C-alpha positions as CSV (number, residue, x, y, z in Angstrom):
1,M,17.2,4.4,-5.3
2,N,20.7,5.7,-6.1
3,E,22.3,6.9,-2.9
4,V,25.3,8.6,-4.7
5,T,23.7,12.0,-4.6
6,Q,24.4,15.3,-3.0
7,V,23.8,15.1,0.7
8,V,21.8,17.9,2.2
9,P,21.9,18.1,6.0
10,V,18.5,18.4,7.6
11,S,17.2,19.4,11.1
12,D,17.0,16.9,13.9
13,A,13.2,16.8,13.6
14,I,13.2,16.1,9.9
15,F,16.0,13.6,10.3
16,M,13.9,11.7,12.9
17,T,10.8,11.9,10.7
18,E,12.5,10.7,7.6
19,N,14.3,7.9,9.5
20,I,10.9,6.7,10.7
21,W,9.6,6.8,7.1
22,I,12.5,4.7,5.9
23,M,11.9,2.1,8.7
24,I,8.1,2.0,7.9
25,S,8.9,1.5,4.2
26,A,11.2,-1.4,5.2
27,M,8.3,-2.9,7.1
28,L,6.0,-2.5,4.1
29,V,8.5,-4.2,1.9
30,F,8.9,-7.0,4.5
31,I,5.2,-7.7,4.5
32,M,5.5,-8.3,0.7
33,G,7.1,-11.6,1.8
34,L,3.7,-12.7,3.1
35,G,2.1,-11.6,-0.2
36,F,4.5,-13.7,-2.2
37,A,3.9,-16.7,0.0
38,C,0.1,-16.4,-0.4
39,V,0.2,-15.8,-4.1
40,E,2.5,-18.7,-4.8
41,A,0.8,-21.1,-2.4
42,G,-2.6,-20.3,-3.9
43,L,-1.5,-20.6,-7.5
44,V,0.2,-24.0,-7.2
45,R,-1.5,-27.3,-6.5
46,A,-2.5,-28.2,-3.0
47,K,0.0,-31.0,-2.7
48,C,2.9,-28.4,-3.1
49,S,1.6,-25.4,-1.2
50,A,3.3,-26.2,2.1
51,N,6.6,-26.5,0.2
52,V,6.1,-23.1,-1.4
53,A,5.2,-21.6,2.0
54,F,8.4,-23.0,3.4
55,K,10.5,-21.5,0.6
56,N,9.0,-18.1,1.2
57,I,10.0,-18.1,4.9
58,A,13.4,-19.5,4.1
59,V,14.3,-17.0,1.4
60,P,14.1,-13.9,3.5
61,A,16.1,-15.6,6.2
62,I,18.8,-16.4,3.7
63,G,18.6,-13.1,1.9
64,I,18.8,-10.9,5.0
65,T,21.7,-13.0,6.4
66,M,23.7,-12.9,3.2
67,Y,23.0,-9.2,2.7
68,A,24.3,-8.4,6.2
69,L,27.4,-10.5,5.7
70,L,28.4,-9.7,2.1
71,G,25.7,-8.0,0.0
72,F,25.6,-4.6,1.5
73,G,29.4,-4.1,1.1
74,L,29.2,-5.3,-2.5
75,M,26.2,-3.2,-3.4
76,Y,27.4,0.0,-1.9
77,P,31.2,-0.2,-2.0
78,G,31.9,3.6,-2.0
79,T,34.6,4.7,-4.4
80,F,35.2,1.9,-6.8
81,N,35.9,1.1,-10.5
82,G,32.2,1.1,-11.3
83,I,32.0,-2.6,-11.9
84,L,33.2,-4.4,-8.8
85,G,34.0,-3.1,-5.4
86,F,33.7,-4.1,-1.7
87,A,33.3,-1.9,1.3
88,G,33.9,-4.8,3.7
89,L,31.9,-7.4,5.7
90,G,29.0,-6.5,7.8
91,I,26.9,-3.4,8.0
92,G,28.8,-0.8,9.9
93,D,30.7,0.0,13.1
94,W,28.6,-1.9,15.7
95,A,31.1,-1.1,18.5
96,N,30.5,2.6,18.1
97,P,27.2,3.8,19.7
98,D,27.2,6.9,17.6
99,S,26.8,4.7,14.5
100,F,23.2,4.1,15.5
101,T,22.2,7.7,15.5
102,A,24.5,9.4,13.1
103,A,22.9,10.8,9.9
104,Y,23.5,8.8,6.8
105,N,22.8,10.4,3.4
106,G,21.7,13.4,5.4
107,H,18.2,12.0,6.1
108,F,18.4,8.7,7.9
109,T,20.7,6.3,9.7
110,L,23.0,3.7,8.1
111,F,21.1,0.9,9.9
112,A,17.7,2.1,8.7
113,D,19.0,2.2,5.2
114,W,20.5,-1.4,5.5
115,L,17.2,-2.7,6.8
116,F,15.3,-1.2,3.8
117,Q,17.9,-2.5,1.3
118,A,17.9,-6.0,2.8
119,M,14.2,-6.4,2.2
120,F,14.8,-5.7,-1.5
121,A,17.5,-8.4,-1.6
122,A,15.1,-10.9,-0.2
123,T,12.4,-10.0,-2.7
124,A,14.7,-10.6,-5.8
125,A,15.2,-14.3,-4.7
126,T,11.5,-14.8,-3.9
127,I,10.6,-14.2,-7.5
128,V,12.5,-17.3,-8.6
129,S,10.6,-19.5,-6.0
130,G,7.2,-19.5,-7.8
131,A,8.6,-20.0,-11.3
132,V,10.4,-23.3,-10.3
133,A,7.6,-24.5,-8.0
134,E,6.4,-28.1,-7.8
135,R,9.5,-29.8,-9.2
136,V,12.7,-28.3,-7.7
137,K,14.6,-29.9,-4.9
138,L,14.3,-27.8,-1.7
139,H,18.0,-27.9,-0.7
140,S,19.1,-27.2,-4.3
141,F,16.9,-24.2,-4.5
142,L,18.2,-22.9,-1.1
143,I,21.8,-23.3,-2.3
144,F,21.0,-21.3,-5.5
145,T,19.4,-18.6,-3.3
146,I,22.4,-18.3,-1.1
147,I,24.8,-17.8,-4.1
148,Y,22.5,-15.5,-6.1
149,V,21.6,-13.2,-3.3
150,A,25.2,-13.1,-1.8
151,F,27.0,-12.3,-5.1
152,V,24.9,-11.7,-8.2
153,Y,22.2,-9.4,-6.9
154,P,24.5,-7.0,-5.0
155,I,27.2,-6.8,-7.7
156,V,24.9,-5.9,-10.5
157,G,23.0,-3.6,-8.2
158,S,26.1,-1.6,-7.5
159,W,26.3,-0.7,-11.2
160,T,23.3,1.6,-10.7
161,W,22.3,2.2,-7.1
162,G,25.9,1.9,-5.8
163,G,27.2,4.6,-8.1
164,G,28.7,2.3,-10.7
165,W,29.0,2.6,-14.5
166,L,25.3,2.6,-15.3
167,S,24.6,5.5,-12.9
168,T,26.8,7.7,-15.1
169,L,25.8,6.4,-18.5
170,G,24.7,9.1,-20.9
171,A,23.8,12.5,-19.8
172,H,21.9,11.5,-16.6
173,G,22.5,7.8,-16.2
174,F,20.3,4.8,-16.3
175,H,17.2,5.3,-14.2
176,D,15.4,2.7,-12.1
177,L,13.7,4.1,-9.1
178,A,12.9,1.0,-7.1
179,G,13.9,-1.9,-9.3
180,S,11.8,-2.8,-12.3
181,T,15.1,-4.1,-13.6
182,L,17.4,-4.2,-10.5
183,V,15.0,-6.3,-8.5
184,H,12.2,-7.7,-10.7
185,S,14.2,-8.4,-13.9
186,V,17.2,-9.6,-11.9
187,G,14.9,-12.1,-10.3
188,G,13.1,-12.8,-13.6
189,W,16.2,-13.7,-15.6
190,A,17.2,-16.1,-12.8
191,A,13.7,-17.6,-12.9
192,L,13.9,-18.0,-16.7
193,A,17.2,-19.9,-16.4
194,G,15.7,-22.1,-13.7
195,V,12.5,-22.9,-15.7
196,M,14.6,-23.8,-18.8
197,I,17.0,-26.1,-17.0
198,L,14.3,-27.8,-14.9
199,G,11.9,-28.5,-17.6
200,P,8.1,-28.5,-17.3
201,R,6.0,-30.3,-14.7
202,I,4.8,-33.8,-15.6
203,G,1.6,-33.6,-17.6
204,K,1.8,-29.9,-18.5
205,Y,2.7,-30.4,-22.1
206,V,1.6,-33.6,-23.7
207,G,1.5,-34.4,-27.4
208,G,2.4,-30.8,-28.3
209,K,-0.6,-29.5,-26.4
210,V,-0.8,-27.3,-23.3
211,H,-2.7,-28.8,-20.4
212,A,-3.8,-26.4,-17.8
213,I,-2.9,-27.2,-14.2
214,P,-5.4,-25.0,-12.2
215,A,-4.5,-23.0,-9.1
216,H,-5.9,-24.7,-6.0
217,N,-6.8,-21.6,-3.9
218,I,-7.6,-18.4,-5.8
219,P,-8.9,-16.6,-2.7
220,L,-5.5,-17.2,-1.0
221,A,-3.7,-15.8,-4.1
222,T,-6.0,-12.8,-4.0
223,I,-5.1,-12.0,-0.4
224,G,-1.4,-12.3,-1.5
225,V,-1.9,-9.8,-4.3
226,F,-3.5,-7.3,-1.9
227,M,-0.6,-7.7,0.5
228,L,1.9,-7.2,-2.3
229,W,0.0,-4.1,-3.5
230,F,0.0,-2.7,0.0
231,G,3.7,-3.4,0.5
232,W,4.5,-1.8,-2.9
233,W,3.6,1.6,-1.3
234,G,6.8,1.3,0.8
235,F,8.7,-0.4,-2.0
236,N,8.3,2.5,-4.4
237,A,7.7,5.6,-2.2
238,G,10.4,4.5,0.2
239,S,12.8,4.5,-2.7
240,A,12.6,8.3,-2.8
241,L,15.0,7.9,0.1
242,S,13.4,10.8,2.0
243,G,10.0,11.7,3.4
244,D,9.6,14.6,0.9
245,P,5.9,15.3,0.7
246,K,5.7,16.0,-3.0
247,A,8.0,13.1,-4.0
248,T,6.4,10.4,-1.9
249,S,2.8,11.5,-2.7
250,W,3.6,11.6,-6.4
251,I,5.1,8.1,-6.4
252,L,2.1,6.7,-4.4
253,V,-0.3,8.2,-7.0
254,T,1.5,6.9,-10.0
255,T,2.1,3.5,-8.4
256,N,-1.6,2.9,-7.7
257,L,-2.8,4.2,-11.0
258,A,-0.6,1.7,-12.8
259,A,-1.9,-1.1,-10.6
260,V,-5.5,-0.5,-11.3
261,A,-4.8,0.0,-15.0
262,G,-3.1,-3.4,-15.1
263,I,-6.1,-5.0,-13.5
264,I,-8.5,-3.5,-16.0
265,T,-6.6,-4.3,-19.2
266,A,-5.5,-7.8,-18.1
267,T,-9.2,-8.6,-17.3
268,L,-10.4,-7.3,-20.6
269,T,-7.7,-9.0,-22.6
270,S,-8.3,-12.4,-21.0
271,W,-12.0,-12.0,-21.3
272,I,-11.6,-11.3,-25.1
273,V,-9.1,-14.2,-25.6
274,S,-10.7,-16.8,-23.4
275,K,-14.3,-15.7,-23.6
276,K,-14.5,-15.5,-19.8
277,P,-12.8,-13.3,-17.2
278,D,-9.9,-15.1,-15.6
279,A,-9.3,-14.3,-12.0
280,T,-5.6,-15.2,-12.0
281,M,-5.1,-12.9,-15.0
282,A,-6.6,-10.0,-13.1
283,L,-4.4,-10.7,-10.2
284,N,-1.3,-10.9,-12.3
285,G,-2.4,-7.8,-14.2
286,C,-2.3,-5.9,-10.9
287,L,1.2,-7.1,-10.2
288,A,2.3,-6.5,-13.8
289,G,1.2,-2.8,-13.5
290,L,3.1,-2.5,-10.2
291,V,6.3,-4.0,-11.6
292,A,6.1,-1.8,-14.7
293,I,5.7,1.5,-12.8
294,T,8.5,0.7,-10.3
295,A,11.3,2.1,-12.5
296,G,9.7,5.4,-13.3
297,A,7.1,6.2,-10.7
298,D,9.0,9.4,-9.8
299,V,9.5,10.7,-13.3
300,V,6.2,10.1,-15.2
301,T,2.8,11.8,-15.0
302,P,-0.3,10.2,-13.5
303,L,-1.7,9.8,-17.0
304,S,1.5,8.2,-18.2
305,S,1.5,5.8,-15.2
306,W,-2.0,4.6,-16.1
307,I,-0.9,4.0,-19.7
308,I,2.2,2.1,-18.5
309,G,0.1,-0.1,-16.3
310,A,-2.5,-0.6,-19.0
311,I,0.1,-1.8,-21.4
312,A,1.5,-4.1,-18.7
313,G,-1.9,-5.7,-18.2
314,V,-2.0,-6.6,-21.9
315,L,1.6,-7.8,-21.9
316,V,1.2,-10.1,-18.9
317,V,-1.7,-12.0,-20.6
318,G,0.1,-12.3,-23.9
319,A,3.3,-13.4,-22.1
320,V,1.5,-16.2,-20.2
321,F,0.3,-17.7,-23.5
322,M,3.7,-17.1,-25.2
323,F,5.6,-18.9,-22.5
324,D,3.2,-21.8,-22.7
325,R,3.7,-22.1,-26.4
326,L,7.4,-22.2,-25.8
327,H,6.8,-24.9,-23.3
328,L,8.3,-22.9,-20.5
329,D,6.3,-23.9,-17.5
330,D,5.9,-21.2,-14.9
331,P,3.1,-22.2,-12.4
332,V,2.6,-18.6,-11.0
333,G,3.3,-16.4,-14.0
334,A,6.5,-15.0,-12.5
335,L,8.2,-14.7,-15.9
336,S,5.2,-12.8,-17.4
337,V,4.9,-10.5,-14.4
338,H,8.4,-9.8,-13.2
339,L,10.6,-10.4,-16.3
340,V,8.5,-9.2,-19.2
341,N,7.1,-6.2,-17.3
342,G,10.3,-5.4,-15.6
343,V,11.8,-4.9,-19.0
344,W,8.7,-3.0,-20.2
345,G,8.7,-0.7,-17.2
346,T,12.4,0.1,-17.5
347,L,12.0,1.0,-21.2
348,A,8.9,3.0,-20.4
349,V,11.0,5.5,-18.5
350,G,12.7,6.5,-21.7
351,I,9.3,6.9,-23.4
352,F,7.3,8.7,-20.8
353,D,9.9,10.6,-18.7
354,M,8.4,14.0,-18.0
355,T,11.8,15.5,-17.0
356,G,13.6,14.9,-20.3
357,D,16.6,13.5,-18.5
358,Y,16.3,9.9,-19.5
359,T,16.5,8.4,-23.0
360,L,15.1,5.2,-24.4
361,G,18.6,4.3,-25.6
362,T,20.2,4.5,-22.2
363,Q,17.3,2.6,-20.6
364,A,17.7,-0.2,-23.3
365,V,21.4,-0.4,-22.6
366,G,20.6,-0.9,-18.9
367,V,18.1,-3.7,-19.7
368,L,20.8,-5.6,-21.7
369,A,23.4,-4.8,-19.1
370,Y,21.4,-6.8,-16.5
371,A,19.9,-9.4,-18.8
372,V,23.2,-10.9,-20.0
373,P,25.1,-11.4,-16.7
374,C,22.1,-12.3,-14.6
375,F,20.8,-14.9,-17.1
376,A,24.3,-16.3,-17.6
377,A,25.1,-16.4,-13.9
378,A,21.8,-18.1,-13.0
379,N,22.4,-20.7,-15.7
380,L,25.8,-21.4,-14.4
381,I,24.6,-21.8,-10.9
382,F,21.6,-24.0,-11.8
383,F,23.7,-26.1,-14.2
384,A,26.4,-26.7,-11.5
385,I,23.8,-27.7,-9.0
386,K,22.1,-30.0,-11.5
387,K,25.4,-31.8,-12.3
388,T,26.5,-32.2,-8.7
389,I,23.7,-32.7,-6.1
390,G,20.8,-32.6,-8.6
391,L,18.1,-30.0,-9.3
392,R,14.8,-31.8,-9.8
393,V,12.9,-34.2,-7.7
394,T,12.1,-37.7,-9.0
395,E,9.0,-38.5,-10.9
396,R,7.6,-40.3,-8.0
397,Q,8.2,-37.4,-5.6
398,E,6.7,-34.9,-8.0
399,L,3.5,-36.9,-8.5
400,R,3.2,-37.4,-4.8
401,G,3.7,-33.7,-4.2
402,L,6.5,-31.8,-2.6
403,D,4.7,-31.3,0.7
404,Q,4.9,-35.0,1.4
405,S,8.1,-35.9,-0.4
406,E,10.2,-33.0,0.7
407,H,8.6,-32.2,4.1
408,G,6.6,-35.2,5.2
409,Q,3.6,-33.0,5.9
410,E,0.4,-31.7,4.3
411,A,-0.9,-28.2,3.9
412,Y,-4.4,-29.5,4.4
413,S,-4.1,-32.3,6.9
414,G,-6.9,-34.8,6.9
415,F,-7.9,-34.2,3.3
416,Q,-7.0,-36.6,0.5
417,I,-4.7,-34.8,-2.0
418,F,-4.8,-36.7,-5.3
419,S,-1.8,-36.8,-7.6
420,N,-3.6,-34.9,-10.4
421,M,-4.4,-32.0,-8.2
């Protein structure tokens, strides 16, 4: 999604068509917010599902606002030193009517582009929500979201998509079409920091053993995965930044092949390991495949995309068990889906790239270039919040459930929600 490319003017008809495509893609990415809300609400316990739903409506509100105020200018600063730049507050020249119809990047308007990019900013913060669910203070999480989306996400994003130092690394630069690293790993590293600082939920790890805390509504989580899968069509194909028939069609094919491969291998892996097929593993297998193909959907063959998704399905199951053994409690599997497979998908570009332009070494440098500052920044923000206003709810509040303790309401009014649910 690097916009620092040669601009080729197009006819008015093509300009209008491609602008519509970018706006439709933005709408598809926006609907992913509903997908995240359903997945997270379904995979946590009933007594915390209203809290998760609230966070998933608050995060896009915060993300879009901060991206309009600061993020866009930080992420696309124009000519800068490749590390940090700022084009200014806001989106563009609101006072000039021509700004709303003028061609931007030769194919669409500045405001259509901002809308599309703002949806990505909101998505990165949403990834953190599920990983820290059931024990984080609501206001503390919202403060973290404001800081991370306003500063960390756009600054590191400028290094690749804004024409920064990673976009010129090596012969052809670091490649990440739609954000296996720039969105999913950026959110995943923050999620890892939050999980480590918060600690596990009460009762999750007792006497050195892992105690499963089952999801309360798998059908709801399934609806969420289908909504995310649908939204991913705009997430990836929209990142071609044009309506080019070959590019968009190719990306949609590779995206969907990776998704189905992830479902198949995650199901088979969990069936072999647990002796029964786990529905939640199949759901996360789909998401893992989608995350993994997001970096290279435009530069790998259909067969390669299936292989990338298949490996992602195996990795997501193994990662769930690995994080449990490390006593890193992630209620929705966000670390396994977004962090682990964000890294895998980014490296996969250097292995399966059909163009010969991108190397494994450059892709690995890119992975590390995002891992270190994102993890460090998230740790710093979470630690500062913990030492000032506090990060985790009390034991009493956690056992009661965040729906009641944080919101004074129930997701399922009239039903008794027991503390062990």
